[in-house]
C-alpha positions as MATLAB code, in Angstrom:
seq = 'MDEREKVDPLKELGERLDKARQTRRQPVSEAPQTGAGSALALGWRIGLELVVAVVVGFFIGWAIDKWLGTRPWGMIVFFFLGVAAGMVNVYRAVTGLGMAIGYKDRRGGTATDWDEDED';
ca = [
     -14.724   -6.097  -17.898;
     -13.507   -5.234  -21.311;
     -12.559   -1.653  -22.247;
     -15.148   -1.651  -25.039;
     -17.956   -2.529  -22.619;
     -17.296    0.486  -20.402;
     -19.577    3.367  -21.223;
     -18.321    6.893  -20.739;
     -21.078    8.695  -18.776;
     -19.979   12.114  -20.068;
     -20.123   10.955  -23.668;
     -23.582    9.501  -23.084;
     -24.712   12.752  -21.478;
     -23.316   14.748  -24.398;
     -25.231   12.594  -26.866;
     -28.458   13.026  -24.905;
     -27.945   16.796  -24.792;
     -27.303   16.937  -28.549;
     -30.467   14.940  -29.174;
     -32.493   17.276  -26.923;
     -31.066   20.341  -28.677;
     -32.000   18.951  -32.076;
     -35.594   18.307  -31.045;
     -35.802   21.788  -29.515;
     -34.633   23.430  -32.752;
     -37.473   21.888  -34.717;
     -40.224   24.446  -35.363;
     -43.284   24.256  -33.195;
     -46.712   24.549  -34.747;
     -47.732   28.197  -34.909;
     -51.461   27.558  -35.268;
     -52.455   28.693  -31.748;
     -50.321   31.846  -32.013;
     -51.404   33.284  -35.345;
     -54.202   33.126  -37.836;
     -57.882   32.403  -37.543;
     -57.574   30.269  -34.406;
     -56.053   33.095  -32.439;
     -58.635   35.611  -33.677;
     -61.481   33.266  -32.801;
     -60.053   32.686  -29.334;
     -59.752   36.437  -28.753;
     -63.328   36.947  -29.944;
     -64.661   34.288  -27.588;
     -62.635   35.720  -24.720;
     -63.962   39.240  -25.276;
     -67.557   38.080  -25.631;
     -67.470   35.848  -22.585;
     -65.780   38.442  -20.385;
     -68.428   41.010  -21.247;
     -71.390   38.663  -20.765;
     -70.049   37.126  -17.539;
     -69.379   40.539  -15.987;
     -72.941   41.690  -16.745;
     -74.505   38.468  -15.433;
     -72.429   38.507  -12.243;
     -73.274   42.175  -11.644;
     -76.973   41.485  -12.178;
     -77.030   38.566   -9.741;
     -75.093   40.463   -7.090;
     -77.681   43.245   -7.378;
     -80.509   40.718   -7.193;
     -79.003   39.168   -4.038;
     -78.581   42.583   -2.403;
     -82.175   43.483   -3.294;
     -83.437   40.241   -1.810;
     -81.364   40.762    1.347;
     -82.180   44.454    1.902;
     -85.592   44.595    0.221;
     -84.635   47.505   -2.059;
     -86.137   46.129   -5.235;
     -85.130   46.936   -8.163;
     -82.429   49.491   -7.310;
     -79.668   47.017   -6.467;
     -80.196   45.141   -9.722;
     -80.114   48.354  -11.730;
     -76.983   49.700  -10.053;
     -75.065   46.438  -10.184;
     -76.187   45.750  -13.751;
     -74.504   48.963  -14.858;
     -71.482   48.229  -12.677;
     -71.243   44.839  -14.408;
     -71.444   46.511  -17.813;
     -68.663   48.912  -16.794;
     -66.500   46.069  -15.465;
     -67.094   44.100  -18.668;
     -66.066   47.079  -20.800;
     -62.893   47.530  -18.754;
     -62.075   43.827  -19.178;
     -62.658   44.051  -22.932;
     -60.449   47.140  -23.153;
     -57.679   45.424  -21.198;
     -57.926   42.294  -23.361;
     -57.782   44.250  -26.612;
     -54.932   46.563  -25.623;
     -52.932   43.821  -23.904;
     -52.845   45.480  -20.484;
     -53.755   42.212  -18.809;
     -50.716   40.366  -20.145;
     -48.245   38.695  -17.858;
     -45.015   40.440  -16.950;
     -42.379   39.748  -19.560;
     -44.914   38.873  -22.254;
     -43.662   39.991  -25.652;
     -46.025   42.292  -27.471;
     -46.469   42.412  -31.253;
     -43.869   45.174  -31.636;
     -41.131   42.916  -30.325;
     -40.674   44.588  -26.948;
     -41.529   43.193  -23.588;
     -43.994   44.414  -21.029;
     -41.105   45.368  -18.762;
     -39.255   47.650  -21.208;
     -39.062   50.867  -19.177;
     -36.073   52.387  -20.922;
     -37.782   53.185  -24.229;
     -37.676   56.974  -23.820;
     -34.242   58.403  -24.320;
     -32.912   61.270  -22.230;
];
């Protein structure tokens, strides 16, 4: 084999890494993160969480009423429990309490920043 035909595997790896770094530096579309798309998604999430919690609560109450024969008290109680659960879900979605650990909030901090208060 000729010296020119030999390929240096480290050089080839370096070139592949440089190419990957260049593609990573290119800006990613920010459409899902900001703007009207994000606001619409949050609106749908809030609406669906509230409606689903109420419907699930109502049907759990209906099933308990059918099982125990306590009509309509189970439906009434679980309807209001569903409303309360929906409100808690909406509150958590709006304030960001349901975010994953390490998720960066809008202020630039992370959810795990415990050392904010100075002694």
